[in-house]
C-alpha positions in Angstrom: 13.6 42.6 -19.0 10.0 43.4 -17.8 7.4 44.9 -20.0 6.4 48.5 -18.9 2.9 49.8 -18.6 3.4 52.1 -21.6 4.5 49.1 -23.7 1.4 47.2 -22.7 -0.9 50.1 -23.6 0.9 50.4 -27.0 0.5 46.7 -27.7 -3.2 46.8 -26.9 -3.7 49.8 -29.2 -1.6 48.1 -31.9 -3.7 44.9 -31.7 -6.9 46.9 -31.7 -5.8 48.6 -35.0 -4.7 45.3 -36.4 -8.0 43.5 -35.7 -10.3 46.3 -36.8 -8.4 47.0 -40.0 -8.2 43.3 -40.8 -11.9 42.9 -40.4 -12.6 46.0 -42.5 -10.3 45.1 -45.4 -11.2 41.4 -45.2 -15.0 41.7 -45.2 -15.5 44.6 -47.6 -14.2 42.7 -50.7 -16.4 39.8 -49.8 -19.5 42.1 -49.5 -18.6 43.7 -52.8 -18.5 40.3 -54.5 -14.7 40.5 -55.2 -13.7 37.4 -53.3 -15.2 34.2 -51.9 -16.1 33.6 -48.2 -13.3 31.0 -47.8 -10.7 33.4 -49.3 -11.9 36.1 -46.9 -11.5 33.8 -43.9 -8.0 32.6 -45.1 -6.8 36.2 -45.7 -8.1 37.4 -42.3 -6.9 34.4 -40.4 -3.5 34.6 -42.0 -3.2 38.3 -41.2 -4.2 37.9 -37.6 -1.8 35.0 -37.1 0.9 37.2 -38.6 0.3 40.0 -36.1 0.4 37.6 -33.2 3.6 36.0 -34.5 5.6 39.2 -35.0 4.5 40.6 -31.6 5.6 37.5 -29.8 8.9 37.4 -31.7 9.7 40.9 -30.5 9.2 39.6 -26.9 11.6 36.7 -27.8 9.0 34.0 -27.2 10.6 30.6 -28.2 7.4 28.6 -28.7 4.6 31.0 -29.5 6.6 33.0 -32.0 7.6 30.0 -34.0 4.4 28.1 -33.9 2.2 31.0 -34.8 4.8 31.9 -37.5 4.5 28.5 -39.2 0.7 28.7 -39.0 0.7 32.2 -40.7 3.2 31.1 -43.3 0.9 28.4 -44.7 -1.8 31.1 -45.2 0.8 33.5 -46.6 1.9 31.1 -49.3 -1.7 30.7 -50.5 -2.5 34.4 -50.2 0.5 35.7 -52.0 0.2 33.1 -54.8 -3.4 34.2 -55.2 -2.2 37.8 -55.7 0.7 36.8 -58.0 3.5 37.7 -55.6 5.7 34.6 -56.2 8.7 36.1 -54.4 6.7 36.3 -51.2 5.5 32.8 -51.7 9.0 31.5 -51.7 9.8 33.7 -48.7 6.9 32.3 -46.7 8.1 28.7 -47.5 11.5 29.6 -46.3 10.0 31.2 -43.1 8.1 28.0 -42.4 11.2 25.8 -42.7 13.3 28.2 -40.5 10.6 28.5 -37.9 10.9 24.7 -37.5 14.6 25.1 -37.0 14.0 28.1 -34.7 11.6 26.0 -32.6 14.3 23.5 -32.0 17.1 26.1 -31.3 15.1 28.5 -29.2 13.6 25.9 -26.9 17.0 24.6 -25.8 17.7 25.7 -22.2 21.1 27.0 -22.9 19.6 29.4 -25.4 17.1 30.8 -22.9 17.4 33.3 -20.1 16.0 33.1 -16.6 12.6 34.2 -17.9 12.4 31.5 -20.5 13.0 34.0 -23.4 15.7 33.5 -26.0 19.1 35.0 -25.6 21.0 37.0 -28.2 23.7 34.8 -29.9 26.3 34.6 -32.6 25.6 33.6 -36.2 25.6 29.9 -37.1 27.8 29.1 -40.2 25.8 26.0 -41.4 22.5 27.9 -41.2 24.1 30.8 -43.2 25.1 28.3 -45.9 21.6 26.9 -46.0 20.1 30.4 -46.4 22.5 31.3 -49.3 21.7 28.1 -51.1 17.9 28.5 -50.7 18.2 32.1 -51.8 20.1 31.2 -55.0 17.6 28.4 -55.7 14.7 30.7 -55.2 16.2 33.4 -57.5 16.9 30.8 -60.2 13.3 29.5 -60.1 12.0 33.1 -60.3 14.3 34.0 -63.2 13.3 30.9 -65.3 9.7 30.5 -64.3 8.7 33.6 -62.5 7.1 35.4 -65.4 5.0 32.4 -66.1 3.6 32.3 -62.6 3.1 36.1 -62.0 -0.2 36.9 -63.6 0.7 40.2 -65.3 3.8 40.9 -67.3 5.1 43.7 -65.1 8.9 43.9 -64.9 8.8 46.3 -61.9 6.6 43.9 -60.0 8.9 41.0 -60.8 12.0 42.9 -59.6 10.2 43.8 -56.4 9.3 40.2 -55.8 13.0 39.2 -56.1 14.0 42.0 -53.7 11.3 41.0 -51.2 12.5 37.4 -51.4 16.2 38.2 -50.8 15.7 40.7 -48.0 13.0 38.6 -46.4 15.0 35.4 -46.1 18.0 37.3 -45.0 16.0 38.9 -42.2 14.5 35.6 -41.2 17.8 33.9 -41.0 19.4 36.6 -38.9 16.4 36.5 -36.5 16.4 32.7 -36.1 20.1 33.1 -35.2 18.9 35.5 -32.5 20.6 38.7 -33.9 19.0 42.2 -33.2 20.1 43.3 -36.7 17.3 41.2 -38.0 14.7 43.9 -37.1 16.6 46.4 -39.2 16.3 44.1 -42.2 12.6 43.5 -41.4 12.1 47.2 -41.4 13.5 47.5 -44.9 11.5 44.4 -46.0 8.2 45.8 -44.8 8.6 48.8 -47.1 9.1 46.5 -50.1 6.1 44.4 -49.0 3.9 47.5 -48.7 4.7 48.5 -52.3 4.1 45.0 -53.6 0.8 44.6 -51.8 -0.5 48.0 -53.0 0.5 47.2 -56.6 -1.3 43.8 -56.4 -4.4 45.4 -54.6 -3.7 43.2 -51.6 -4.9 45.9 -49.2 -5.4 43.7 -46.1 -1.7 42.8 -46.2 -0.7 46.4 -47.2 -2.1 47.5 -43.9 -0.3 44.6 -42.2 3.0 45.9 -43.7 2.5 49.3 -42.1 1.8 47.7 -38.7 4.7 45.3 -39.1 6.9 48.3 -39.7 5.9 49.8 -36.4 6.5 46.4 -34.7 9.9 46.2 -36.4 10.9 49.6 -34.9 9.9 48.3 -31.4 11.9 45.1 -32.2 15.0 47.2 -33.0 14.7 49.1 -29.7 14.0 46.1 -27.5 16.5 43.6 -28.9 19.3 46.1 -28.9 18.4 47.3 -25.4 18.5 43.6 -24.3 21.9 43.2 -25.9 23.3 46.2 -24.0 22.0 44.7 -20.7 23.9 41.5 -21.4 27.2 43.3 -21.9 29.7 42.7 -19.1 
């Protein structure tokens, strides 16, 4: 499925907005003395890697999507821990692990089409069990130690972290298993992330959540369109 001219123009504009807003919301806190130079670089680098990751995942790229995803996940764990969003820390850890699995699954020839992009496939039961177990473990850790890790005693913030964790790892699992429904889950997750990032004053990632939402809508369209093409 070839990329149209309009899709290329959209992606250029999307990247232009991502880069310019990342620089603006990354540099301003540093200039105001609200963060250090190394935090600024980590936040900006993580955000930009995230943009590259989700855009290549929409295009079903087996290597770039997973490798850039793992790179972004390392920075996300640091960033979200810094801002006290422990649910998103656990989510990023899970994303890193499953991107490793995805790199193995997606690079197999039988899982790629003639263009070298991943095919849509059925759900794997063993991976589903792994996801459920990791989800339960993460929720247990948050219930017992979450309030000690989150910097402010905010029950609403804590609940949002749990929701972000559960929806996020569900979306990641379904995506690694190459299901178009994953982008619907990502669309829901992005809304929760936006609220969490705004509450924790993490504006560089709040902007990212908005652009991720736009990307998720494109993902829904393209993956379901590809699925229709594969129908006999």
